C-alpha positions in Angstrom: 1.9 -59.8 40.6 5.1 -61.5 42.0 6.8 -64.3 40.0 6.3 -67.8 41.6 10.0 -68.3 42.0 10.3 -64.9 43.9 7.5 -66.2 46.2 9.5 -69.4 46.8 12.6 -67.3 47.6 10.6 -65.1 50.0 9.3 -68.2 51.7 12.9 -69.3 52.3 13.8 -65.9 53.6 10.8 -66.1 56.0 11.9 -69.5 57.3 15.3 -68.1 58.1 14.1 -64.9 59.6 11.6 -66.8 61.8 14.2 -69.1 63.1 16.7 -66.4 64.0 13.9 -64.1 65.3 12.6 -66.8 67.7 16.0 -67.1 69.3 17.5 -63.7 69.4 15.2 -61.2 67.5 16.4 -59.4 64.4 14.3 -61.4 61.8 13.6 -58.1 60.1 17.4 -57.9 59.2 16.5 -60.9 56.7 12.9 -60.3 55.8 12.9 -56.6 55.0 15.8 -56.6 52.5 14.2 -59.7 50.9 10.9 -57.8 50.4 12.7 -54.7 49.1 14.8 -56.9 46.7 11.5 -58.4 45.4 10.3 -54.9 44.4 7.8 -54.2 47.3 7.7 -50.4 48.0 9.2 -49.4 51.4 6.0 -48.7 53.4 4.3 -51.8 52.0 7.5 -53.8 52.9 7.0 -52.7 56.5 3.3 -53.8 56.5 4.1 -57.0 54.7 6.9 -57.8 57.1 4.6 -57.3 60.0 2.1 -59.8 58.7 4.7 -62.6 58.1 6.5 -61.7 61.3 3.2 -62.2 63.3 3.1 -65.8 62.1 6.6 -66.7 63.2 6.5 -64.7 66.4 3.2 -66.2 67.3 4.6 -69.7 66.7 7.6 -68.9 68.8 5.6 -67.3 71.6 3.2 -70.3 71.8 6.1 -72.6 72.0 7.8 -70.7 74.8 4.5 -70.4 76.6 3.8 -74.1 76.3 7.3 -74.8 77.6 6.5 -72.8 80.8 8.8 -69.9 80.1 6.1 -67.3 80.1 3.3 -66.1 82.4 0.6 -64.4 80.3 -1.2 -63.1 83.4 2.0 -61.3 84.6 2.4 -59.7 81.1 -1.3 -58.8 80.5 -1.0 -55.1 81.1 2.3 -54.9 79.2 0.7 -56.6 76.2 -2.1 -54.1 76.0 0.4 -51.2 76.5 2.7 -52.6 73.8 -0.2 -53.1 71.3 -1.5 -49.6 71.8 2.0 -48.0 71.6 2.8 -49.8 68.3 -0.5 -48.7 66.8 0.3 -45.1 67.6 3.8 -45.5 66.3 2.7 -47.0 63.0 0.1 -44.2 62.6 3.0 -41.7 62.6 5.3 -43.5 60.1 4.1 -41.6 57.0 4.2 -38.3 58.8 7.6 -37.9 60.3 11.2 -38.3 59.3 12.7 -41.5 60.8 16.2 -41.0 59.5 17.5 -39.8 62.9 16.7 -43.3 64.2 19.2 -44.8 61.7 21.9 -43.1 63.6 20.4 -43.5 67.2 19.5 -47.2 67.0 23.0 -48.5 66.1 24.4 -46.5 68.9 22.0 -48.3 71.3 22.5 -51.8 69.8 26.3 -51.8 70.2 26.1 -51.6 74.0 23.5 -54.3 74.0 25.9 -56.6 72.1 28.8 -55.7 74.4 26.6 -56.4 77.5 25.7 -59.9 76.3 29.2 -60.5 75.2 31.1 -59.5 78.4 28.6 -59.9 81.3 30.0 -62.9 83.1 26.9 -64.0 85.0 24.3 -64.4 82.2 22.6 -67.7 82.4 19.2 -69.3 82.4 18.8 -68.8 86.2 16.6 -65.9 87.2 18.1 -63.2 89.4 17.0 -60.3 91.5 14.9 -57.8 89.6 16.1 -54.1 89.7 12.6 -52.8 89.0 9.1 -53.9 89.9 8.0 -56.2 87.1 4.2 -55.3 87.2 5.0 -51.6 87.0 7.9 -51.2 84.7 7.4 -53.9 82.1 4.3 -52.2 80.8 6.4 -49.0 80.6 9.1 -50.9 78.7 6.3 -52.2 76.4 5.1 -48.6 75.8 8.5 -47.4 74.8 9.7 -50.3 72.6 6.2 -50.9 71.2 6.1 -47.3 69.9 9.6 -47.7 68.5 8.5 -51.0 66.7 5.5 -49.4 65.2 7.5 -46.4 63.9 10.8 -48.1 62.9 11.4 -51.6 64.2 15.0 -53.0 63.8 16.3 -54.2 67.0 13.0 -54.5 68.9 13.9 -58.0 70.0 17.3 -57.1 71.3 15.9 -54.2 73.2 13.3 -56.3 74.9 15.7 -59.1 75.7 18.2 -56.7 77.2 15.4 -55.1 79.3 14.1 -58.4 80.6 17.6 -59.7 81.5 19.3 -56.5 82.8 16.3 -54.8 84.5 13.9 -57.6 85.5 16.5 -60.4 86.3 15.0 -63.0 84.0 17.2 -65.9 82.8 18.1 -65.6 79.1 15.6 -68.3 77.9 12.7 -66.8 79.9 13.7 -63.3 78.6 13.5 -64.6 75.0 10.1 -66.1 75.7 8.7 -62.9 77.3 10.3 -60.9 74.4 8.4 -62.9 71.9 5.0 -62.2 73.7 5.5 -58.4 73.7 6.9 -58.6 70.1 3.8 -60.3 69.0 1.7 -57.6 70.6 3.7 -54.8 68.9 3.4 -56.5 65.5 -0.4 -56.8 65.9 -0.6 -53.3 67.0 1.2 -52.0 63.9 -0.9 -54.3 61.7 -4.2 -52.9 63.1 -3.1 -49.8 61.1 -1.2 -51.2 58.1 -4.0 -53.6 57.0 -6.8 -51.1 56.8 -4.4 -48.7 55.1 -3.7 -51.3 52.3 0.0 -51.4 53.1 0.3 -55.2 52.8 1.3 -57.3 49.6 -0.7 -60.4 50.6 1.0 -62.8 48.1 4.4 -62.0 49.6 3.1 -62.0 53.1 1.4 -65.4 52.6 4.6 -67.0 51.1 6.8 -65.7 53.9 4.3 -66.7 56.6 4.6 -70.3 55.6 8.3 -70.1 56.1 7.9 -68.1 59.3 5.6 -70.7 60.8 8.2 -73.3 60.3 11.2 -71.2 61.3 9.5 -69.7 64.4 8.7 -73.1 65.8 12.1 -74.6 65.1 13.8 -71.5 66.5 11.9 -71.6 69.6 12.6 -75.3 70.2 16.2 -74.7 69.5 16.3 -71.8 72.0 14.7 -73.9 74.6 16.9 -76.7 74.1 20.2 -74.9 74.2 19.3 -71.9 76.3 21.7 -69.2 77.3 24.8 -70.8 75.6 23.0 -70.3 72.2 20.8 -67.3 72.8 23.5 -65.1 74.4 26.0 -65.3 71.4 23.2 -65.0 68.8 21.9 -61.7 70.4 25.5 -60.4 70.2 25.7 -61.3 66.5 22.2 -60.0 65.6 22.7 -56.7 67.5 26.0 -56.0 65.7 24.7 -57.1 62.3 21.7 -54.7 62.7 24.0 -51.9 63.8 26.4 -52.4 60.8 23.4 -52.6 58.4 21.8 -49.4 59.7 25.0 -47.4 59.6 26.5 -48.6 56.3 23.7 -50.1 54.2 20.7 -47.7 54.6 
């Protein structure tokens, strides 16, 4: 049984994680260490994090969708693919060694940060897509969804990078589409974690309250300030995740 003050602290961590995640991804950088510090076992921390993350991601996704930044019809196949891939990834988490990802993921995150830092033409205007959206977004969902189910850190950064660099979306639309697929991957992982009993519900509930508020506020902030806020925050979050995975395992 978690102490009430610990639950209050987890609620605050959930609010901050939801706010950051709604804009640039990387909420797990805040939420997972908070759960581990509260004494939640590692696998249960992953499952609990997915529960609270679903709330914030759902609030952010709904806000972006209501703002007209997302077409659910265009993403339908990708949503299904991402959900299924995350379920498969989560089913393998207890059976394989994911330590190699702690080296590979930072190597991938640093170029993402550099891309958003130095690419001169990033804005909220859509550009020409390098790949066919309806064919390759589901493929991206399969790859990133599987990764999110099995490990997770950097999922938002990978998706945002894909939507901007490969499919030509403006930065705010990319953030909105990222939230939709991230919600699908979280739900896919939860479809395994919940029946397996890998959720501490008291902690998840406390953080979910904070996530609901933070996810909404973060999405509204992202919509209001657009690329001039999302772009630098993606850089900061990507680099922070890389540093954490390299030096603070």
